[in-house]
Backbone as a chain_set.jsonl record, in Angstrom:
{"seq": "MASLVAPSSVFSSDLPSTFLEEVEPMLSKGCKILDLGCGNGRNSASLDSKGFDVTGLEFSHSAIEQAKN", "coords": {"N": [[15.812, 10.154, 55.603], [15.54, 9.858, 52.138], [14.581, 7.038, 50.178], [16.604, 5.48, 47.755], [16.108, 3.354, 46.239], [13.749, 1.777, 44.298], [10.607, 0.296, 45.199], [10.205, -3.281, 45.002], [7.849, -3.982, 43.735], [7.492, -2.129, 41.733], [9.002, -3.034, 39.64], [8.022, -5.537, 39.095], [5.661, -5.673, 37.773], [3.432, -6.444, 35.043], [2.523, -4.53, 33.452], [3.138, -1.732, 31.262], [5.703, 0.706, 32.011], [5.185, 3.861, 33.716], [6.777, 5.85, 32.702], [7.203, 4.971, 30.059], [4.6, 5.166, 29.102], [4.341, 7.918, 29.043], [6.297, 8.684, 27.183], [5.866, 7.22, 24.841], [3.889, 8.389, 23.005], [5.484, 10.218, 21.668], [7.086, 8.812, 19.999], [7.969, 7.655, 16.746], [5.796, 5.754, 14.797], [6.484, 2.328, 14.37], [9.231, 2.623, 14.612], [12.695, 1.787, 15.387], [13.661, 0.426, 18.483], [15.77, 0.289, 21.262], [15.824, -1.4, 24.143], [17.407, -1.077, 26.905], [18.465, -2.903, 29.697], [16.09, -4.355, 30.062], [14.702, -5.955, 31.835], [11.977, -7.943, 32.825], [10.835, -7.69, 30.389], [8.515, -6.214, 30.048], [8.066, -3.572, 29.024], [9.211, -3.798, 26.495], [7.586, -5.799, 25.359], [5.109, -4.504, 25.333], [5.601, -2.36, 23.556], [6.314, -3.825, 21.256], [3.894, -5.103, 20.684], [2.528, -3.001, 19.682], [3.586, -2.484, 17.258], [6.218, -1.557, 17.086], [9.731, -1.917, 16.377], [11.484, -3.74, 18.365], [14.332, -4.319, 20.397], [15.476, -5.98, 23.154], [17.759, -5.792, 25.835], [19.32, -7.468, 28.494], [21.022, -8.072, 31.536], [20.604, -9.811, 33.673], [20.109, -13.19, 34.181], [17.871, -14.455, 35.292], [15.845, -12.577, 34.868], [15.77, -12.587, 32.093], [14.792, -15.157, 31.646], [12.224, -14.837, 32.738], [11.226, -13.015, 30.903], [11.043, -14.564, 28.638], [8.826, -16.082, 29.082]], "CA": [[16.522, 10.056, 54.341], [14.726, 9.246, 51.084], [15.093, 5.791, 49.614], [17.039, 5.574, 46.359], [15.741, 2.103, 45.585], [12.306, 1.655, 44.106], [10.085, -0.97, 45.715], [10.25, -4.354, 44.001], [6.59, -4.023, 42.996], [7.62, -1.264, 40.561], [9.644, -3.782, 38.578], [7.439, -6.859, 38.902], [4.401, -5.543, 37.056], [3.404, -6.785, 33.621], [2.07, -3.331, 32.753], [4.238, -0.842, 30.871], [6.049, 1.726, 32.999], [4.57, 5.175, 33.505], [7.692, 6.583, 31.822], [6.903, 4.569, 28.684], [3.297, 5.731, 28.746], [4.542, 9.34, 28.753], [7.2, 8.861, 26.047], [5.385, 6.523, 23.637], [3.264, 9.254, 21.995], [6.51, 10.984, 20.952], [7.837, 7.901, 19.143], [7.436, 7.42, 15.408], [5.268, 4.394, 14.673], [7.345, 1.382, 13.68], [10.657, 2.913, 14.743], [13.523, 0.817, 16.098], [13.855, 0.795, 19.881], [16.673, -0.545, 22.047], [15.413, -1.361, 25.546], [18.538, -1.517, 27.724], [18.014, -3.266, 31.039], [14.66, -4.563, 29.821], [14.06, -6.704, 32.913], [11.121, -9.046, 32.384], [10.368, -7.419, 29.03], [7.172, -5.628, 30.021], [8.012, -2.438, 28.103], [9.5, -4.32, 25.153], [6.394, -6.506, 24.883], [4.081, -3.503, 25.057], [5.969, -1.672, 22.316], [6.238, -4.798, 20.159], [2.482, -5.334, 20.353], [2.024, -1.801, 19.004], [4.218, -2.368, 15.953], [7.583, -1.047, 17.115], [10.796, -2.901, 16.17], [12.123, -3.652, 19.676], [15.375, -5.235, 20.854], [15.69, -5.819, 24.587], [19.001, -6.332, 26.382], [19.255, -7.616, 29.946], [22.156, -8.781, 32.118], [20.129, -10.811, 34.629], [19.599, -14.417, 33.568], [16.518, -14.748, 35.781], [14.934, -11.658, 34.184], [15.644, -13.085, 30.725], [13.89, -16.308, 31.703], [10.87, -14.303, 32.916], [10.829, -12.37, 29.651], [10.742, -15.618, 27.657], [7.521, -16.691, 29.413]], "C": [[15.639, 9.327, 53.322], [15.403, 7.995, 50.553], [15.465, 5.999, 48.147], [16.677, 4.333, 45.569], [14.228, 2.024, 45.483], [11.827, 0.332, 44.693], [10.037, -2.018, 44.617], [8.97, -4.424, 43.186], [6.631, -3.149, 41.745], [8.145, -2.059, 39.373], [8.972, -5.117, 38.273], [6.124, -6.832, 38.128], [4.539, -6.016, 35.611], [2.931, -5.597, 32.787], [3.261, -2.475, 32.357], [4.482, 0.215, 31.941], [5.346, 3.039, 32.687], [5.456, 6.042, 32.613], [7.381, 6.255, 30.36], [5.574, 5.164, 28.235], [3.416, 7.213, 28.388], [5.335, 9.559, 27.468], [6.636, 8.281, 24.744], [4.719, 7.434, 22.606], [4.273, 10.061, 21.171], [7.298, 10.127, 19.964], [7.166, 7.755, 17.788], [6.982, 5.972, 15.313], [6.223, 3.524, 13.857], [8.832, 1.624, 13.836], [11.379, 1.803, 15.518], [13.798, 1.326, 17.505], [14.786, -0.215, 20.534], [16.308, -0.346, 23.51], [16.533, -1.953, 26.39], [18.063, -1.77, 29.146], [16.523, -3.547, 31.019], [13.952, -5.384, 30.893], [13.231, -7.854, 32.382], [10.489, -8.796, 31.022], [9.021, -6.729, 28.93], [7.062, -4.458, 29.06], [8.273, -2.885, 26.672], [8.27, -4.988, 24.562], [5.282, -5.525, 24.515], [4.359, -2.787, 23.744], [5.875, -2.582, 21.107], [4.79, -5.012, 19.721], [1.86, -4.153, 19.612], [2.774, -1.51, 17.705], [5.609, -1.779, 15.925], [8.564, -2.205, 16.928], [11.709, -2.846, 17.398], [13.182, -4.732, 19.865], [15.598, -4.949, 22.328], [16.992, -6.472, 25.004], [18.91, -6.344, 27.897], [20.422, -8.455, 30.419], [21.708, -9.949, 32.994], [19.533, -12.031, 33.92], [18.169, -14.721, 34.022], [15.49, -13.827, 35.118], [14.727, -12.102, 32.742], [14.686, -14.267, 30.68], [12.442, -15.842, 31.896], [10.358, -13.688, 31.622], [10.437, -13.4, 28.6], [9.345, -16.209, 27.873], [6.374, -15.794, 29.107]], "O": [[15.059, 8.287, 53.635], [16.629, 7.907, 50.487], [14.718, 6.624, 47.393], [16.914, 4.269, 44.362], [13.519, 2.186, 46.476], [12.569, -0.65, 44.683], [9.851, -1.693, 43.445], [9.0, -4.886, 42.045], [5.886, -3.395, 40.797], [7.776, -1.79, 38.23], [9.321, -5.765, 37.287], [5.543, -7.885, 37.864], [5.628, -5.989, 35.037], [2.94, -5.654, 31.557], [4.286, -2.487, 33.038], [3.572, 0.573, 32.688], [4.961, 3.298, 31.546], [4.953, 6.872, 31.856], [7.305, 7.153, 29.523], [5.45, 5.616, 27.097], [2.683, 7.709, 27.533], [5.077, 10.517, 26.738], [6.907, 8.805, 23.664], [4.969, 7.262, 21.413], [3.94, 10.535, 20.086], [8.088, 10.652, 19.18], [5.938, 7.735, 17.695], [7.712, 5.064, 15.71], [6.704, 3.928, 12.798], [9.631, 0.896, 13.247], [10.754, 0.996, 16.207], [14.126, 2.496, 17.703], [14.613, -1.424, 20.38], [16.465, 0.748, 24.052], [16.609, -3.167, 26.574], [17.348, -0.954, 29.728], [15.776, -3.04, 31.857], [12.727, -5.501, 30.867], [13.715, -8.655, 31.582], [9.692, -9.607, 30.552], [8.439, -6.66, 27.847], [6.066, -4.348, 28.344], [7.627, -2.404, 25.741], [7.945, -4.772, 23.394], [4.599, -5.699, 23.506], [3.462, -2.624, 22.916], [5.409, -2.163, 20.047], [4.501, -5.092, 18.527], [0.803, -4.281, 18.995], [2.627, -0.437, 17.12], [6.142, -1.522, 14.845], [8.257, -3.343, 17.283], [12.605, -2.004, 17.467], [12.966, -5.899, 19.541], [15.875, -3.813, 22.712], [17.296, -7.585, 24.575], [18.482, -5.368, 28.513], [20.777, -9.445, 29.779], [22.384, -10.977, 33.039], [18.574, -11.913, 33.157], [17.35, -15.188, 33.23], [14.373, -14.26, 34.836], [13.615, -12.003, 32.222], [13.86, -14.365, 29.773], [11.53, -16.395, 31.281], [9.182, -13.829, 31.286], [9.582, -13.128, 27.758], [8.755, -16.77, 26.95], [5.222, -16.166, 29.331]]}, "num_chains": 1, "name": "protein.A"}
């Protein structure tokens, strides 16, 4: 049976996700982005550094603390 849960290493990286790398070229520069379930903020930070107007929302307090660092 295939696993439905991704390994924790997928979520612990500081690099942007492969999904973001595929989608980013389709985004208008400077557009507003809502990152739901932003985790440690890796995708939000990557987009912000490239000039996008990003708002990240996360339920996990520990992930929010990681994102602040």
